[in-house]
C-alpha positions in Angstrom: 31.4 -5.3 37.1 30.9 -2.0 35.0 31.4 -1.7 31.2 33.6 1.0 29.5 31.8 4.2 29.2 29.6 3.7 32.3 29.0 6.8 34.5 28.8 7.1 38.2 26.4 9.2 40.1 25.8 8.8 44.0 27.7 5.5 44.1 25.5 4.0 41.3 27.1 3.1 37.9 24.9 3.5 34.8 26.0 1.7 31.6 26.3 3.9 28.4 23.2 3.9 26.2 23.4 1.5 23.3 24.6 2.8 20.2 22.2 2.8 17.2 22.8 0.3 14.6 24.7 1.6 11.6 22.8 2.6 8.6 22.7 0.0 5.7 25.5 0.5 3.4 24.8 -0.2 -0.3 27.2 -0.6 -3.1 27.3 1.9 -6.0 24.9 0.7 -8.9 25.4 1.0 -12.6 22.6 3.0 -14.2 20.9 0.0 -15.8 21.1 -2.0 -12.6 19.4 0.9 -10.7 16.8 1.1 -13.5 16.0 -2.5 -13.5 15.6 -2.6 -9.8 12.1 -0.8 -10.4 9.3 -2.9 -11.8 7.9 -1.9 -15.2 4.7 -0.6 -13.5 6.8 1.6 -11.2 8.9 3.0 -13.9 5.8 3.8 -16.0 4.2 5.6 -13.1 7.3 7.6 -12.2 7.9 8.6 -15.9 4.2 9.7 -16.2 4.3 11.7 -12.9 3.6 15.5 -13.0 5.1 15.7 -9.5 8.1 18.0 -9.6 9.9 16.0 -7.0 9.4 12.7 -8.8 10.5 14.3 -12.1 13.7 15.7 -10.5 14.5 12.3 -8.9 14.2 10.6 -12.3 16.0 13.3 -14.1 19.1 12.6 -11.7 18.9 9.0 -12.8 18.8 9.9 -16.4 21.8 12.3 -16.1 23.8 9.5 -14.3 22.8 7.2 -17.3 23.8 9.8 -19.9 27.3 10.3 -18.3 27.5 6.6 -17.4 28.1 7.4 -13.8 27.2 5.0 -11.0 24.2 5.9 -8.7 25.2 5.9 -4.9 22.2 4.7 -3.0 23.8 5.8 0.2 23.4 9.4 -0.7 20.8 11.2 1.3 19.2 12.6 -1.9 18.7 9.1 -3.2 17.3 7.7 0.0 15.0 10.8 0.3 13.9 10.4 -3.3 13.0 6.6 -2.8 11.3 7.6 0.5 9.2 10.2 -1.3 8.3 7.8 -3.8 7.0 5.4 -1.2 4.8 7.9 0.6 1.0 8.5 0.1 0.1 12.2 0.4 -1.1 13.5 3.6 -4.7 13.6 2.3 -4.2 9.9 1.3 -5.4 10.7 -2.2 -2.4 9.4 -4.0 -0.9 6.0 -4.4 2.8 5.5 -3.7 5.0 4.8 -6.7 6.8 2.2 -4.8 6.0 0.3 -1.7 8.2 1.1 1.4 9.5 -2.4 1.5 10.9 -1.8 -2.0 13.4 0.8 -0.8 16.0 -1.8 0.4 15.6 -3.8 -2.8 16.1 -0.9 -5.1 19.0 0.3 -3.0 20.6 -3.0 -3.5 19.9 -3.1 -7.2 17.9 -6.2 -7.0 16.4 -6.7 -10.5 12.6 -7.1 -10.9 
């Protein structure tokens, strides 16, 4: 009555801990597909930002567009960048560029 991977201690069998669900896997996006996944208001705010991290994130997109390379939403740098765009600063004085719920939509290239 035990499952594979169970351990025994003192005559008691303990099933293995459940495995975490695999992280979402996204398809690579064409630069225009990635661009259009942001709303016009989001794009305007991102482009107008003076924040170095936001500028670097968008510069990476622009470089991919110039080189006609796809954007891999699975890369940690892309996911971290999207997360950064969705966070209000610690003091609560800034508005996020995107809502947290938008990360999956952008990562899937859903046009807005």
